[in-house]
N, C-alpha and C positions, 0 to 999 in steps of 0.2 A: 365825285356824286354829288348830288346837290337836295336839297330836303323843305323844298319852298313852302312860306305858310301864306303868299296871294296864289290867287288863280290867275293861271295864264291868258291872255286875251285870246291869241290862236285855238279858233276851233271852238271856244263857245261863242258861235254864231247864234245869229237871228234865227234860224233857221233850225240849230240844232234846240235850242230851246222852245219854238215853236214845234217842234216832234214830242221834246217832254213833257209837256204841258198837256197835249192832243193826249200823251200817254196816261197823265195821273188822271185826266178829266174821264177818260174811258172807265180806267177801272171805278172811278167815284159811282157812275152812271151803270157798269154792272152790279155792283154792293146795293145801291138803290133796286134795281129791275128784280132784284130773286130775294125778296122776304119769304121765305117760308116758314109756319108752324109746326117744329116736330116734336108739340110735348105726346107721348101717347105711340108715339111712330115705331118701327122696329129698325133694328139695326142697320137692314135694306135699303133703309129710308136716310138715315143720320150719319151713319157713316159716307156715302158719296157725299153728302151737303158737306162734313166737316173737309174730304176733299176740296173741294170748292174754295172753301173760306179759303184751307191753306195754301192753294191755287193765289186767291190774291192776295193774300197776305206776302209770298212772295213775290208776286210782281209789286205792289209798296216797296218792298226793299230794294228790288232792282229797280225803279223809280227814283229812288233818294239816289244810289249811285251811279247813275247816269245822271240824272240833275246835277251831282258834285263833281262828275267830268273824270267817273270811273269805269265805261261802259264796257271794258273786257272785264274789269273785275264783277262785273254783275252775270257771266254767262253760266259760271257754276250753279247757281241761282235760277236761270232758265231752264238749264237741264233738269232739273230738282223740278220746274213746274211742267216739264213733258213728261215728265217720270209721272209727280200727280195724275195728271190729264189722263194717258194710259190707263193708267188703274181704274179709275173712275168709270171710264167709256167703258173696259173691263165689266165691271160689275155690274153698270147699268143694263148693260145689253145681253148679258150670262142665261136670262132666262129664270134667276136663282142669284135673285138679289140679297136674299138675306142668309143663303147658305155662301155667295164668296164673300160676304162682307164679314160675315163668319171667321173667315178662314182668314181672311187680310187680318181683322184685329188678334187673332191667336198667335198672331209674328210675335206680341207682345211677352207671350208667355214663353214665347222660344230663346227669345233675344233673355230675357232672366234666366233662363239654363244654361244659356252658354257665358254669361257671366259668372254666373255660379259656379260653373264647372271650371271657368279659368283661375276662379280663385283659390276650387281646390287645388289646381295643379301648383298654383305658387306658394300656397303654404302661409297665407299672410297672417290666418287669423284662426280660431279653435276648429278643428276639422268634422269635429259632431257637431257643431253650429249652421257650417256649409252644408254639412250634407242632410240635416233638416229643413233648412230653408228649399234645397234641390228637391227634395220630398213634397215640401209644400208647394212650391211651384208648378210640379207635375198632378198636384194634387187640384190647383186650381183650374188648368188646363180643363183635366178632365172635369170636372167639374159643369164648368162653362160649356162644355159640348154636350154634358148631361141635360142642362136644363135647356139648354137649345133644340133639343131631342124633344125633348116633352114641348114644349113650344112649338114643335112641328118644322122646328127647320132642317132640310138635308143640307149636311157637310160634305159638298163635292171633295172628292180625290183630284190631286192636282193634275192635271193633263199633259200631257208630252204632244211634243211638234210632230208634222210629219215626217220629220227627217230623224227623228230620234224617236227609239224604243222606249225609252222610260221619261218620268217627269225628270225634271231639274230636280235636286234635294236644295237649290242655294237660293233660291226664289218664292212667292208664296204661291205663285199660281204650278210653276211646273215647268212655265215657260222661261225662255230666254227674251229679252229685252226685243229684240229685232220680233220675234216670234209674236210676241203682246203685243207690239205696231202693227203686225199682219192682223192680226186677228181684230184690231179695232179699229184700222183702216187708216193708219197715222203712216205707215211705211215712208212718205212722203219727209213727212219732218223727220222721222230716224235718221235717216240718212244724209237731210240737210242739215237742219239746226240741233238735234241731240247729238248727232256724231261730230258735229266742230264744238257743241260747250262742253261735247266731251274730253276734247285735245286739248281743252285750256283747261279744264279741270282736273286732268291729269298730267297737265303743264309738261304735255308733247310741246316740241320743238317750236311749233307756230306760235306758242303764249309766249315766248323770249324776243319775238321777232322785231318789233317796237325798238329795245333796251340793245336786241345785239347789231340792228341797223344803226343806231346812233352810233355805239362804240367803235364798227368798223368804220364808221366814216368821222371820226374823233371826238365826237361832239360828246358836251356834257350831260351826263344822266340824270334821271332825279327821279324823287320817289312823290311827286304829288301827282295832284290832277293834270288830265294831259287835253280832257275832251275829242278823247277818237270817234272815230265812228259808230251811230249811238243806234243804227239799224239791226245789227246782230242782236242787241238786246231787249231792243223795242221790238223787234217784231216778231221772235220769238216769243216772248209774253205775252202782243198781243196772237199769237195765232194757239197757243196752249190755251189760256184764259177765255179764248172764243168758240175753241174747241170742247170744251166743258162746257159751258157755258149752255150749250145747244145739247148737251147729252143732257147735265138737269133738268134743261126745261121739258123735251121730252120726258122721261123720267116719273117728273112730275105732274105731267101735262099741263101746260104752261103754253098753251097754243095761245092766249089772251095776250101775252106778252113777247108773240112774235115781231110781231109790227115795230116793238120799242127796242126789240135786241133788232131789228134790219138797221134802225137808223144810229144804231150806239156803234153798231160794227162799218157801216158804212162811212163813217164819221173817220174811225179810226186809218180804215186803208185809206180813205183821202188823202189824210194825213201821211199817212207813209208816203204814198205816188207824190205827192209836192216835195216830200223831203226831199226823193229821189231825183225828182227835178231839178229842184234849185240847187243840190249839192253837187250837182253835175257828176252823180252817180249814175244815172239812165247813157249819161252819152261816153262814161268810161267804160262801160258793159259793151257799148255798140263798136269801140272801139277797139277791145277785144277780139268780141267776138262777132260782129257785124248785126243784121238786123236781125231782130225775134221773128221765129218760125210762127205763125199763126196758128192757133188750136183747133187740129182739124172737126 
């Protein structure tokens, strides 16, 4: 096994860096387009916007890893981008953005109570102190709910998917990730990009394939940058951020920004299409599957 200090020449092509540069420019343009004054706005506005900013932050992290030659290692971040995008879309299309944003935010209290319950079980600290903290955490959640009710915010109950009689208790909506994707019209993203990124995140066999292939072939393996195909990470980042952007634009009534949004998204799509062509990806897909069937 090697631990190289220098970057490999193979893979770090002009087309690779052109796609990376297009992605970096796209993220900067999104940041410039969406500038909203949130002073005095309710939780149903600032929380979706916070999710959007988080998506852009994750996109910049993806950008850094791919540019440095670690595209597969960026995939868990794209999974988080898709998850954040689906949460954002659920809130802004729910018909009750303040209530569902509050439901999302109350996860903080639930997490604190779980953490404290673990500490109580482990008995690493004074029991009375931990129990007092648990009581205070519960009071904080109850206080937040009461304050919201006084402000007219209706906290919704968790919902159940059509194939389940009861909501799931381990998600903030009550829905599974797939059911959430179905609800916000992101099934294709879930079944392709999210599923593949989940396989990489959970280190299923596909995550080891490049290393395993090298070992099987008797080649030396290393832990440095390798500049593998950048499109899975860059494409997922683009799709998640663009879907979130459209959700934010609709929620805040940014109709005047739609022409700018169309321009920057087309530029990124064109960059992706160009990379597919010059990298031989389109040719490889055709050799395996044959010609694409035109949409109906």
